C-alpha positions in Angstrom: 107.7 90.0 110.3 110.7 92.2 109.7 110.5 95.6 110.5 111.4 96.5 107.2 108.4 94.6 105.6 106.3 97.2 107.9 104.8 100.1 106.6 102.0 102.3 108.2 98.4 101.0 108.1 96.2 101.7 105.4 94.9 104.7 105.7 90.5 104.3 105.6 90.2 108.3 105.1 90.7 110.6 102.5 94.0 110.2 100.7 95.5 112.7 98.3 96.9 111.8 94.8 98.7 114.0 92.2 96.6 116.9 93.8 93.4 115.7 94.1 91.8 114.5 97.2 89.7 111.1 97.2 87.5 109.9 99.9 89.5 106.5 100.2 92.1 104.9 99.0 89.7 102.5 97.2 88.2 105.7 95.8 91.2 106.6 94.2 92.0 103.6 92.5 88.7 103.1 91.2 88.8 106.9 89.6 92.0 106.1 87.7 90.8 102.5 86.4 88.1 104.4 84.9 91.0 106.9 83.2 93.0 104.0 82.3 90.0 101.7 80.9 88.7 104.7 78.4 92.9 105.3 77.7 93.1 101.6 76.6 90.0 101.9 74.2 92.3 104.1 72.0 94.1 102.5 69.1 97.3 104.5 69.5 98.0 104.2 72.6 98.4 100.2 72.1 100.4 101.1 69.5 103.7 102.4 72.0 106.6 100.3 71.7 106.6 97.5 73.9 103.1 97.5 74.7 102.5 93.6 76.4 100.1 91.4 75.2 96.8 91.2 77.2 93.1 92.1 77.1 91.7 95.2 78.4 90.1 93.4 81.4 93.2 91.6 82.3 95.5 94.7 82.3 93.0 96.5 84.4 92.9 93.9 86.9 96.6 93.9 87.7 97.3 97.7 87.3 96.7 100.1 90.5 96.8 103.3 88.8 98.3 106.2 88.6 100.9 104.5 91.0 101.2 101.2 88.6 99.9 100.1 85.5 100.5 97.1 83.7 101.0 98.8 80.6 102.2 102.0 79.4 101.8 104.4 82.2 99.7 107.3 80.9 100.0 109.0 84.3 103.6 109.2 84.3 104.1 112.7 82.9 101.4 113.6 85.5 103.2 112.0 88.3 106.5 113.8 87.1 104.9 117.3 87.1 103.7 116.5 90.5 106.8 115.4 92.4 109.6 116.5 90.2 111.7 119.6 90.2 111.7 121.8 87.2 114.9 121.6 85.7 117.1 125.0 86.6 119.8 125.6 84.1 121.5 128.2 86.5 121.9 125.8 89.4 125.4 124.2 90.3 125.3 120.1 90.5 129.0 119.2 90.2 129.5 115.7 91.1 132.4 113.1 90.8 131.6 109.7 89.9 131.1 107.3 92.6 133.8 105.4 93.5 134.2 103.7 96.9 134.1 100.1 97.1 130.6 98.6 97.4 130.4 95.2 99.2 126.3 94.8 99.9 125.7 90.8 100.0 122.5 89.2 99.2 121.5 88.0 102.1 118.8 90.6 103.2 115.1 89.8 104.3 114.3 92.8 101.7 116.5 91.1 98.8 115.4 87.3 99.3 111.9 87.6 99.8 111.4 87.6 96.1 113.2 86.0 93.7 114.2 87.1 90.4 116.5 86.2 87.7 119.1 89.0 88.3 118.6 91.8 91.0 121.0 94.5 92.2 120.9 94.3 96.0 118.9 97.5 97.1 121.6 98.6 99.6 124.4 98.6 96.8 122.0 101.0 95.0 121.4 103.1 97.8 125.1 104.3 98.0 124.4 105.8 94.2 121.4 107.3 95.0 122.8 108.7 98.2 125.8 110.1 96.3 124.0 111.3 93.1 120.5 113.1 94.6 119.1 114.6 97.2 115.6 114.1 99.1 112.8 114.6 97.1 114.7 114.0 93.6 113.5 111.9 90.5 114.9 108.8 90.4 114.6 106.8 87.2 115.2 102.7 86.6 114.0 101.8 82.6 114.7 98.0 83.5 113.7 97.9 86.9 113.5 94.3 87.3 111.7 93.4 90.6 111.8 97.5 91.6 115.5 97.2 93.8 116.1 100.8 92.6 112.6 102.4 93.5 113.2 100.8 97.3 116.6 102.1 97.3 115.1 105.4 96.7 112.6 104.9 99.4 114.9 103.8 102.1 117.2 106.4 101.7 114.2 107.8 104.3 114.9 105.4 106.9 117.6 106.4 109.5 118.4 103.0 110.6 119.2 101.2 106.9 121.2 104.5 106.0 123.1 103.8 109.3 123.9 100.3 108.5 125.2 101.4 105.1 128.6 102.4 107.2 127.5 106.3 107.4 126.2 108.7 109.7 123.6 110.6 110.3 123.8 113.9 112.2 120.5 115.1 114.1 119.5 117.5 111.3 119.5 114.8 108.8 122.6 115.5 107.1 124.5 112.0 106.2 128.6 111.8 106.6 130.8 109.6 105.4 134.4 108.5 106.2 136.8 109.9 104.4 141.0 110.0 105.1 142.3 113.8 104.6 145.7 113.8 105.2 146.4 110.7 106.3 143.5 111.4 109.0 139.8 109.9 109.0 137.2 112.6 108.6 133.5 112.5 108.6 132.4 114.9 105.6 129.0 115.6 104.6 127.6 114.4 101.3 124.0 113.8 101.5 120.2 114.2 103.1 118.2 111.8 105.0 114.8 111.7 103.1 113.5 109.0 100.6 113.6 109.8 97.2 110.8 109.5 94.2 111.0 106.5 91.8 109.9 106.3 88.3 110.4 103.0 87.1 109.9 100.7 83.8 110.2 97.2 82.9 109.4 95.6 79.7 108.1 92.4 81.1 104.9 92.4 83.2 105.5 90.0 85.2 108.3 92.3 86.8 106.7 95.7 87.0 103.8 94.0 89.0 106.2 92.5 91.4 108.3 96.2 91.2 104.9 97.9 92.1 104.3 95.4 95.1 107.7 96.1 96.6 107.0 99.9 96.3 103.8 100.2 97.5 102.4 101.0 101.1 99.9 98.3 102.4 98.2 97.3 105.3 100.1 94.5 106.7 97.7 93.3 109.4 94.9 93.2 106.8 97.3 91.3 104.3 98.0 88.6 107.2 94.4 88.6 108.0 93.0 88.2 104.4 96.2 85.7 103.4 95.1 83.3 106.6 91.7 83.3 105.9 92.7 82.2 102.3 95.2 79.4 103.6 92.6 77.9 106.0 89.7 77.8 103.0 92.5 76.2 100.3 93.5 73.9 102.9 90.0 72.7 103.9 89.6 71.9 99.9 93.0 70.4 99.2 94.7 69.7 102.1 93.9 65.8 101.5 96.1 65.8 98.6 99.2 66.1 100.6 98.7 63.7 103.5 100.4 60.4 104.1 100.1 57.2 106.0 103.1 57.5 109.0 105.0 54.0 109.8 102.6 52.9 112.4 100.2 52.9 110.1 97.5 54.8 112.1 98.7 59.0 112.1 98.8 60.8 109.2 101.8 62.9 108.3 101.8 66.4 106.4 103.8 66.0 103.1 106.7 68.5 102.8 107.6 67.4 99.7 107.5 64.1 96.8 110.5 63.4 94.6 110.2 62.3 91.2 112.5 60.0 89.4 113.1 59.3 85.8 112.0 56.0 84.4 114.5 55.0 81.5 114.9 51.3 79.8 118.2 49.6 79.5 120.0 49.4 76.1 120.8 45.8 76.3 117.8 44.6 78.0 114.9 46.9 77.5 114.3 46.5 81.1 112.7 49.4 83.0 114.8 51.1 85.8 114.2 54.0 87.9 117.2 56.6 87.7 116.7 57.5 91.5 117.1 53.8 92.5 120.4 52.8 90.2 122.0 56.1 90.3 121.9 57.8 94.0 124.6 57.0 96.2 123.8 57.9 99.5 127.0 57.2 101.3 128.9 59.5 98.8 126.3 62.1 98.8 126.0 62.3 95.1 124.6 61.1 91.4 126.8 58.4 90.1 128.5 58.8 86.5 128.4 55.0 86.1 125.8 52.3 87.5 124.6 48.8 86.9 121.2 47.5 85.1 119.3 45.7 88.0 118.1 43.3 85.4 121.2 42.6 82.9 123.8 44.0 85.0 124.9 46.3 82.0 127.6 49.1 83.2 125.6 52.1 81.9 125.5 56.1 81.9 122.5 58.3 81.9 123.7 59.1 78.3 123.8 55.8 77.0 119.8 54.8 78.4 116.5 55.2 76.5 113.6 57.1 77.9 110.8 55.1 79.3 107.2 57.2 78.3 103.6 57.2 78.9 101.0 58.4 77.0 97.3 60.1 77.6 94.8 62.8 76.8 95.2 65.8 78.4 92.2 67.1 79.3 92.9 70.8 79.2 93.9 70.6 75.8 92.1 67.5 74.3 95.6 66.8 72.4 97.0 63.1 73.1 100.4 63.7 74.8 103.6 61.6 74.9 105.4 62.8 78.0 108.7 61.5 79.5 108.1 59.1 82.3 108.6 60.2 86.1 107.4 58.0 89.1 107.4 59.3 93.0 110.5 57.6 94.8 110.2 59.6 98.1 107.9 61.0 100.3 109.5 63.4 103.3 106.8 64.4 105.7 106.1 65.6 109.0 104.2 64.6 112.2 104.3 67.4 114.5 107.4 68.7 114.6 109.1 65.7 113.5 110.4 64.9 109.9 110.2 61.5 108.3 111.0 59.9 105.0 109.6 56.9 103.3 109.3 55.3 99.8 106.0 55.5 98.4 103.4 52.6 99.4 100.3 51.8 97.7 98.1 54.0 99.4 100.4 57.3 98.3 100.3 56.1 94.2 96.6 55.6 94.9 96.4 59.1 96.0 98.2 60.0 93.7 95.9 58.6 90.9 92.7 59.8 92.8 94.4 63.4 92.4 95.1 62.6 88.6 91.5 62.4 88.2 90.2 65.1 89.9 88.8 68.0 87.7 90.5 71.3 88.2 87.3 73.3 88.9 89.2 76.9 88.7 90.8 78.8 85.7 94.5 77.9 85.0 97.0 78.7 82.1 96.9 75.8 79.5 98.4 78.1 76.5 101.4 76.4 74.3 104.6 77.3 75.7 105.9 80.4 73.5 108.6 79.8 71.2 111.9 80.2 72.5 115.3 78.8 73.4 114.5 78.1 76.9 110.5 77.9 76.7 111.0 75.1 74.0 113.6 73.4 75.7 111.3 70.6 77.3 109.8 70.2 74.3 111.4 66.8 73.2 109.9 65.4 76.7 106.7 66.4 76.1 106.4 69.6 78.3 104.9 71.7 75.7 102.2 73.4 77.3 102.3 76.0 80.6 100.2 73.5 82.7 102.4 70.7 81.6 105.2 72.4 84.1 103.0 71.6 87.5 101.9 68.3 88.8 98.2 67.6 88.8 97.7 68.3 92.9 100.0 71.6 92.5 98.0 72.8 89.3 94.6 72.3 91.4 96.0 74.2 94.7 97.7 76.9 92.1 94.2 77.9 90.7 92.7 77.7 93.9 94.7 80.3 95.5 94.7 82.3 92.6 90.9 82.1 92.3 90.9 84.0 95.7 93.8 86.1 95.3 93.0 87.9 92.1 89.4 88.0 92.6 88.0 91.5 92.5 87.0 91.9 96.2 90.7 90.5 97.0 92.3 92.9 95.1 90.3 95.8 96.8 91.0 94.4 100.0 94.9 94.1 99.8 96.7 94.4 96.3 100.1 92.9 97.8 98.1 89.7 97.8 99.2 89.2 94.3 103.2 89.0 95.4 102.3 86.7 97.6 101.2 84.5 94.7 104.2 85.2 92.7 106.3 84.7 95.4 105.4 81.3 96.4 104.5 80.5 92.7 108.3 79.6 92.3 108.0 76.8 94.7 104.9 74.7 93.0 106.7 74.3 89.5 108.4 70.8 88.4 111.5 73.2 88.0 112.8 72.5 91.4 115.4 69.7 91.3 117.1 67.9 94.0 120.8 69.0 95.0 122.1 65.4 96.0 124.9 66.8 97.9 123.2 68.8 100.0 120.1 66.7 100.3 122.1 63.7 101.7 124.2 65.9 104.1 121.3 67.7 105.5 119.9 64.4 106.3 116.9 65.0 103.9 116.1 68.3 105.0 116.9 70.3 102.8 114.8 70.4 99.1 116.0 71.4 96.3 115.7 74.5 93.9 115.1 75.7 90.3 118.3 76.0 88.1 118.6 79.7 87.3 118.3 81.3 84.4 116.7 78.2 82.6 113.4 76.2 82.3 115.4 73.0 83.1 113.1 70.0 84.2 115.3 67.6 85.9 115.7 63.9 86.1 115.2 64.1 89.9 112.1 66.7 90.2 110.9 68.0 93.6 107.3 68.7 94.1 106.8 70.4 96.9 103.5 70.8 99.3 102.0 74.1 97.4 99.8 75.0 100.7 103.0 74.8 102.7 105.0 76.8 100.5 102.5 80.0 100.4 101.3 79.3 104.2 105.7 80.3 104.6 105.8 83.0 102.3 103.1 84.6 104.3 105.7 86.6 106.9 108.1 87.3 104.4 106.2 89.4 101.5 108.2 92.5 101.1 106.4 95.5 101.8 109.1 98.4 102.4 107.3 101.6 102.1 108.8 104.0 104.0 107.3 107.5 103.1 108.6 108.0 99.7 106.2 107.4 96.3 106.8 105.8 93.1 105.2 105.3 89.8 105.7 101.9 88.0 104.9 101.6 83.7 105.0 98.7 81.4 106.6 98.6 78.3 109.5 99.8 76.3 112.2 102.1 78.1 112.3 103.5 74.4 109.5 105.7 75.1 108.5 106.7 78.7 105.9 109.4 78.0 107.6 112.0 79.9 108.9 115.7 79.7 112.5 116.1 78.6 115.1 116.9 81.5 112.9 116.0 84.3 114.8 113.2 86.2 117.5 113.8 88.4 119.9 110.3 88.4 119.3 107.0 86.4 120.4 103.8 87.7 119.8 101.2 85.4 120.7 97.2 85.2 120.2 96.6 81.6 120.0 93.3 79.9 123.2 91.4 79.2 122.8 90.2 75.3 122.1 86.8 75.2 122.8 85.9 78.9 118.9 85.7 80.4 116.2 85.2 78.2 113.4 87.2 80.8 110.7 87.3 78.5 111.0 83.3 78.2 111.6 82.8 81.7 108.8 84.8 82.8 106.2 83.0 80.6 105.2 81.0 83.4 104.4 83.8 85.9 102.6 86.1 83.2 100.6 83.1 82.1 99.0 82.9 85.3 98.9 86.9 85.1 97.3 87.0 81.8 99.4 89.4 80.7 102.3 88.5 78.7 105.8 90.6 77.5 105.5 91.9 73.8 109.2 90.4 73.1 109.4 92.7 69.6 110.9 95.3 72.1 112.9 93.0 74.2 116.7 94.2 74.2 118.6 91.0 73.6 120.0 87.9 71.3 118.2 86.0 70.7 117.7 83.7 67.7 114.1 82.8 68.1 113.0 86.3 68.1 115.7 87.1 64.8 118.0 89.3 66.9 121.4 89.2 66.5 124.1 91.8 68.6 123.4 94.5 66.3 119.3 94.4 67.1 120.4 94.4 70.6 122.9 97.2 70.2 120.2 99.6 68.4 117.4 98.4 70.8 120.0 99.4 73.5 120.6 102.5 71.8 116.6 103.6 71.5 116.6 103.1 75.2 119.5 105.2 76.2 118.5 107.8 73.7 115.4 108.1 75.8 117.1 108.0 78.8 119.5 110.8 78.1 116.5 112.9 76.7 114.7 112.8 80.1 117.9 113.1 82.2 118.4 116.4 83.4 122.0 118.1 82.1 124.7 117.6 84.2 123.4 114.9 85.8 124.8 111.3 85.8 123.8 107.9 84.7 124.9 104.5 86.8 124.8 101.4 84.4 125.6 97.7 86.2 126.4 95.4 83.5 127.3 91.8 83.9 128.5 89.8 80.5 131.8 88.2 79.6 131.7 88.9 76.2 134.1 91.9 75.0 131.9 92.2 71.9 128.7 93.0 74.2 130.5 95.3 76.5 131.2 97.2 73.0 127.7 97.1 72.1 126.6 98.7 75.6 129.8 101.7 75.3 128.6 102.4 71.8 125.0 102.7 72.3 125.9 104.9 75.3 128.0 107.4 73.3 125.4 107.3 70.3 122.4 108.3 72.8 125.1 111.1 73.8 126.5 110.2 77.3 130.0 110.3 78.0 131.5 107.8 80.0 133.5 109.2 83.0 134.3 106.1 85.2 134.5 102.4 84.3 135.2 100.1 87.3 134.8 96.1 87.6 133.4 94.7 90.7 136.1 92.2 91.8 133.2 89.4 93.1 136.0 87.6 95.6 137.4 90.9 97.3 134.0 92.5 96.9 135.5 95.9 95.6 136.2 97.6 92.4 139.2 98.1 89.6 139.7 100.6 87.2 138.9 98.9 83.6 141.6 100.1 81.0 141.2 97.4 78.0 137.4 96.6 76.6 138.7 92.9 76.0 139.1 92.5 80.3 135.3 92.1 81.0 135.6 89.5 83.5 133.5 90.7 86.4 130.4 92.8 86.7 131.2 96.0 85.7 129.7 99.4 86.8 129.8 102.3 84.1 129.2 105.8 85.3 128.1 108.2 82.3 126.8 111.6 82.3 124.7 114.0 80.5 126.8 117.1 79.5 125.5 120.0 80.4 123.0 122.5 78.3 125.8 125.1 77.8 128.3 122.6 75.9 125.9 121.4 73.2 125.0 125.4 72.8 128.9 126.4 72.5 129.0 123.4 70.0 126.3 124.8 67.9 127.9 128.2 67.8 131.4 126.9 67.0 130.0 124.8 64.6 132.5 121.7 65.6 135.8 123.6 66.0 139.0 123.0 67.2 138.3 125.1 70.2 134.9 122.9 70.5 137.2 120.1 70.8 139.3 121.8 73.8 135.9 122.9 75.0 134.7 119.5 75.5 137.8 118.5 77.3 137.5 121.5 79.8 134.1 120.5 80.4 135.0 116.1 80.5 137.5 116.7 83.2 135.3 118.3 85.2 133.5 115.2 85.5 136.4 113.0 86.1 137.4 111.9 89.8 140.0 113.3 90.6 141.9 110.3 92.8 141.2 106.8 93.2 142.5 105.4 96.7 142.8 102.2 97.6 144.4 100.6 100.9 146.6 103.8 101.5 147.6 103.8 97.3 146.6 105.8 95.1 145.3 103.9 91.7 145.7 104.9 88.0 142.7 106.8 86.9 142.3 105.0 83.0 139.7 108.1 82.0 142.4 110.6 82.4 144.7 108.7 80.2 145.4 111.1 77.3 144.1 108.3 74.7 141.1 107.7 76.4 139.9 111.4 76.6 141.3 111.5 72.8 138.6 108.7 72.2 136.0 110.2 74.0 136.4 113.6 72.2 136.3 111.7 68.8 132.7 110.2 69.9 131.3 113.0 71.1 132.3 114.7 67.4 130.8 111.7 65.4 127.9 111.7 67.5 127.4 115.0 66.4 127.8 114.4 62.7 131.0 116.9 62.9 134.8 116.0 61.6 137.4 115.5 64.0 139.1 118.5 63.9 142.8 117.4 65.7 144.7 114.6 64.5 145.8 112.1 67.8 149.5 113.7 68.1 148.0 117.3 67.6 145.4 116.2 70.3 148.3 115.2 72.5 150.3 118.0 71.9 147.4 120.4 72.9 146.6 118.7 75.8 150.2 118.9 76.9 150.0 122.8 76.4 146.7 123.6 77.9 147.0 120.7 80.8 148.9 120.3 83.9 150.1 116.1 83.7 150.6 114.3 86.9 152.0 110.3 86.7 150.4 110.0 83.1 147.2 111.2 84.2 145.2 115.1 82.2 143.8 117.3 84.9 142.5 120.9 85.4 144.4 123.1 87.1 142.6 123.4 90.4 142.2 119.2 90.1 146.1 119.2 89.7 146.5 120.7 92.9 144.4 118.6 94.8 145.8 115.5 93.4 149.6 116.7 94.1 148.4 117.0 97.9 147.4 113.4 97.8 150.2 112.5 95.7 152.6 114.0 98.6 151.1 111.1 101.4 151.7 108.2 99.4 155.2 106.4 98.6 154.8 105.4 95.0 153.1 106.9 92.0 150.1 104.8 90.4 150.9 102.4 88.0 148.5 101.7 84.8 148.1 98.3 83.7 148.2 98.1 80.1 147.2 94.7 78.1 148.5 94.0 74.7 146.0 92.2 72.5 146.4 94.4 69.0 148.8 96.5 67.1 147.3 99.9 68.9 147.6 98.3 72.7 151.3 97.0 71.4 152.1 100.5 70.5 150.7 102.2 73.8 152.9 99.4 75.8 156.1 100.6 73.4 155.8 104.0 74.3 155.5 103.3 78.3 158.3 101.2 78.0 160.2 103.4 76.0 159.8 106.3 77.9 161.1 104.7 81.2 164.0 102.5 79.6 164.7 103.7 76.3 166.7 100.2 74.6 168.0 98.5 71.7 166.0 96.0 69.3 168.0 93.1 71.0 166.9 94.1 74.6 163.7 95.3 73.6 162.4 92.0 71.6 162.4 89.6 74.7 160.1 91.6 76.4 157.5 93.0 73.7 157.2 89.0 72.8 156.2 88.2 76.5 153.6 90.6 76.0 152.0 88.7 73.0 149.9 85.9 74.8 146.3 84.5 74.6 144.8 87.8 74.5 145.9 88.6 70.8 142.5 89.3 69.0 141.9 86.9 66.6 141.9 88.3 63.3 144.4 91.0 64.2 147.4 90.2 62.3 150.6 90.1 64.6 152.9 93.1 64.0 156.2 92.9 63.6 158.3 94.6 66.4 160.8 96.3 63.9 158.0 97.6 61.5 156.3 99.3 64.9 159.4 100.7 65.8 160.2 102.4 62.4 156.7 103.9 62.1 156.2 105.0 65.7 159.3 105.4 67.4 162.9 107.2 66.7 166.8 105.3 66.9 169.4 107.4 68.0 172.3 106.3 65.5 175.6 107.9 67.3 175.2 111.1 65.1 175.0 114.3 67.1 174.3 114.8 71.0 172.5 112.0 72.7 168.6 112.6 72.8 167.6 114.3 76.2 165.5 111.1 77.1 168.1 108.5 76.4 170.2 111.1 78.7 168.3 110.7 81.3 167.9 107.1 81.7 171.5 106.3 81.0 172.8 109.0 83.6 170.4 107.8 86.0 170.9 104.1 86.2 174.5 103.8 85.9 176.9 105.8 87.5 179.5 105.7 85.3 177.9 107.8 82.7 176.6 110.4 85.5 177.7 114.2 84.8 179.0 113.8 81.6 177.6 115.6 78.4 175.7 114.8 75.9 178.1 114.3 73.2 180.7 112.4 75.2 181.9 109.3 73.3 181.2 107.2 76.5 177.8 108.0 76.7 177.3 108.1 72.8 178.6 104.3 72.6 176.2 103.3 75.9 173.6 105.3 73.7 173.7 104.2 70.1 171.5 101.7 68.5 168.7 102.7 71.4 164.7 103.5 70.6 163.2 106.3 72.5 159.7 108.0 72.3 160.0 111.2 70.2 159.6 115.0 70.9 155.9 116.1 70.2 157.6 118.0 67.3 158.9 114.8 65.5 156.0 112.9 66.6 153.6 114.7 64.3 155.8 114.0 61.5 156.0 110.4 62.3 152.3 110.4 62.6 151.7 111.6 59.5 153.9 109.0 57.3 152.5 106.8 59.5 149.0 107.8 58.6 149.7 107.5 54.8 151.4 104.0 54.9 148.3 102.9 56.8 145.7 104.4 54.3 147.5 102.9 51.4 147.0 99.5 52.8 143.4 100.4 53.8 142.7 100.9 49.8 144.0 97.3 49.2 141.3 96.2 51.8 138.8 98.1 49.9 139.9 96.7 46.2 140.6 92.8 47.7 137.9 90.8 46.0 136.2 87.8 47.9 133.5 87.8 50.7 135.8 88.4 53.6 139.1 89.3 55.1 140.7 86.6 56.7 143.4 88.7 58.8 143.8 92.7 59.1 145.4 95.5 60.9 142.9 97.1 63.0 145.0 100.0 62.9 144.5 100.5 59.6 140.8 99.8 59.6 140.6 102.3 62.1 142.6 105.2 60.1 140.4 104.4 57.1 137.3 104.6 58.6 138.5 108.1 60.1 139.5 109.3 57.0 136.1 108.0 55.1 134.3 109.8 57.7 136.0 113.1 57.2 135.0 113.0 53.5 131.4 111.8 54.6 132.1 108.8 52.6 129.9 106.5 54.4 129.5 103.7 51.9 133.1 103.0 52.1 133.0 102.5 56.0 130.0 100.0 55.0 131.6 98.2 52.3 135.0 97.3 54.3 133.3 96.7 57.6 131.2 94.4 55.6 134.7 92.4 54.7 135.4 91.7 58.1 133.9 89.3 60.6 131.2 90.2 62.7 132.6 89.7 65.9 136.2 91.6 65.2 133.5 94.8 64.2 131.7 94.0 67.6 135.0 93.7 69.8 136.6 97.2 68.7 134.7 100.0 70.2 136.3 102.6 67.5 135.5 100.7 64.4 131.8 100.0 65.8 131.3 103.7 66.4 132.3 104.6 62.9 130.4 101.8 61.3 126.9 102.1 63.5 127.3 106.3 62.9 128.2 105.4 58.9 124.6 103.1 58.8 122.5 105.9 60.8 123.3 108.6 58.4 123.1 106.3 55.0 119.7 105.5 56.3 118.9 109.2 57.1 120.0 110.5 53.9 122.5 112.3 55.3 
C-alpha cells in the first residue's frame, strides 16, 4: 500500500478529544454518539437548513462524532473553540492573492482512490493553503465533496509531500518558494511546515461520509485484516455466481466481467437482433453507425430500431415491470494468471437463470428513484427503482458486503470499511459501459467506465465481478491522516452553527449552476447508506426541483454570507469554479459581492497549458476560474459606519482594496496586466461596496477617475499605492515591454473602453477609425444589446479637433512621434493643424466630466422610454442606458423602477450583466425587507 495511505496504528489506550480524556477511542465514540442521539430528538435541530433525510438510527450508524456527523454537526462550535485561534484585530495579516501557476494533475493515488463527480486535486489546494495560512490555522470548505481540502490541510505537515510541490523545507520547518528578484532566482520563505485544522461541510451524506473517511486516522493493518476476512466470507457464499467453464470443458475460470447487449427488433421484418452482434466492428475497433439486419438484410441505424422487451414481476416491490431486454454476449474470465474470452454457453445461461431465482437474503435498497432529470432518465427503459441498477448476482454480493461492513461490530472495529464499500460500489452497477475503441485496442483487457455526470445505462453494459472489485480496492482505500484533525458536518453551508470570525481561510469548489446534479448522482450511494440529501437546500439550477438561475444565485448568496460571517476580517477565500455560461459566472460574482466579499483577482485555468491567465471580461468564461476574494478588515467597516458613506469612504475603500491586489504578475519573464488594478474595475468594486451597504454612490465615474489620478500613482494603465508603485517600477525596469490589457468588445461599454484605449495611442479621423472599429464587432456581441453607431459613440464620449486653435496635446504628441516631418513644430503650425484636423481624441479630465454629464442626461432620457414602453419585453436595448437608469433610481431609492424595467428585459440579458444583476438583486432585497 502506498505510504501516503498509511497512518499510525490506532491507539488502543487513552485518547484525548476536545479537552476530555477517554479510556479508548471506542469509549470516545460511544460518549459522543449518546450526545448526538439526544440532540437528534430535538425537533428544532432537525429544522436546520439542509438536514438530511434519514432516521436517527441510520444517521447514528454513519456518524463518528464529534469529528463526523451525518447531519449538521452539533460539536462544530466546540471543535472551533478547542482547535481554533481567537480573532485578534491587532494582528497583522497581509497577503496578496495567490498567483503562481498550478499544474497538479489528477494522476495521484490519493486523488484516484475514490471516484467523485468533481474534485480539485489535493496538491493543488495545498498550494493555496500554504500561501494563506500557518500551522494550526483553521481552514473551511463549505462544499467539501470528498474532502480534498481537509486532506490538503493535513498534508501541509508532510515534508515529502510539500517538497514534491517544488518547495524547499528548511531544518526549522520554514517552507521556501523560488522567486525571481532582480533577474535572479531566489528562495524566499513564505510559510511553515505543519498540519492545518479543517472544518468541512457537505450537503450530501454520501460525500460527507467519504470526506470523513479520507480525513480519519485509521488502523490500516486492522482494516486490511477485517476486509480480507469479509472477502473470504462473501467469496465462500457468492463465488460460485462468478464461475465459468474453460474451453477444455473441465477447468473452471473466474469471471472478470460479462458484457450485456441491448436486443432490438428490425422495423422491416420484426426479427430480433442483438446490438453487439450486428453493430460491433472488431476490425475497425468501433461500433458501426449503419449495419444490416441478419434476417432481411435491411440497412439499419440504431435510431431506426425498435426495442425488445421483457416483462416480469419484481420480487422486491411486487410490481409488474416492463424492461428493455438485454442478454449476455461475452464473458471475460481468468484461469490462473491468463485471461480468456468466450461467448456465453448453455451452462453460463443456466447459471444466470439460477442466480435470478436466488433470493436476496440481506437488506438492499428498492426505493423508487427520486424525482429528477438524471434519476428518472432510465424510466423509459424500465429502470425505475434503485435495485434495477444492478444485475442479480451483483445485488446479492453487494447486500452481503453491506451486511458485514455496516454491522455495529465492524463499525466499532474500523469505520474505514464503509469507505471500502462506497469506493467499490461504483464498479458494481449497470452504469459501466463498454468503450469499444479502448476494448478492442487492448485485446479485451480494458473494461468500461461510467459516463461521468450521468446515470446513463448503455446499450453495451459491463457487469463486473463484484467480489473481484472489492478485492482490488482493499489496497487503495485512502487513509491519509498526518497529524492534523478535521471536523465534518452534513447540511447546508448557509448555517454552520459556529462562531463568527473564527476561520482563517476558505477554499470552496461550489456547484456550477445546472452542470451537475449532485443529489441525483449520489442517490445510489445514499440509498445503500440509508441517509439521503435534502435537495431543498441544494444550490443548483434544476427543473425537477423548480429552481431557476435566480434561485441558484440566492442559495449561493446565503452560503457566501455564512462564509463571510465565519471568516476572520482581512482573510481570504478562494473559489474554484467551472462553468462556460457567463450568466452563471455573474451569479457567482454577484453572490460574492452581496455577501460582502471583495474580488481581488480572477484567473482562468488554461487546461492545455496548465496555467493561469487574467480574465478581463465576464463573457470569456471558457476555463475553470479561480476567484480570490477577501473579507475587508474590521477597521474599514467601522470607518464606513462613522462617515456614513461619504466621498472619503470611497477613497478609504480604494486604499484598503489596493493593499489586497497583486502588485506584479509575471509569466515567462514578461509582466502581465493586473486587470483588478484597471481604474474601471476599481470603480465597479467601489460601487458594489456601496450598494451592498445600501448607501448612494458618492462619485460619478469621471469624478472617480479624476480622483484616482490625483490620489494614486498610475503605471501602464494600472493604479497603485505609492509603495506598490515603487515595487512595480523595479520589476518594470527588468522587462522590455509594458504589459498589455486585452479588451473584448461585447457591448456599448466595452466598445467605449476599446475606443478610449485606441484613441489614447492613436488619435484618428472617422475614416481611419471606422474599419478598425468594425472588426471588433464580431460574434462576441451580446444578443439583445443594440449595436451602436460609431459616430454616436464618438460624439457623446470623445472630442474632435476641428482645426481651430492650437492642436491638442494628445494629438500633437502622437503626430510628432510618428511623423518625422512634423517633429519640433509648434501647436499652431499650419502643417501640424492640417494633419491633426478632424481627428478624434480622448478628452482631458475637466472636459470629460462635462461630456459625462451630457451623456448621462441623454441616457436617462432614453431610460424613461424603456420605463414607459408598453408590451411585455424589450427586444433590443442599450445596456449603458439600463445601467445609468438603474444607478439613478438606486440613488433615489426608487427600487420599484429598477424591478419594473428589469422585468421588461430577457432573463439572460439581466443574468449576464454583473452590474445590472447587482442593482436588481439589491432592489429586490430592499423591497422585500421594506427598506
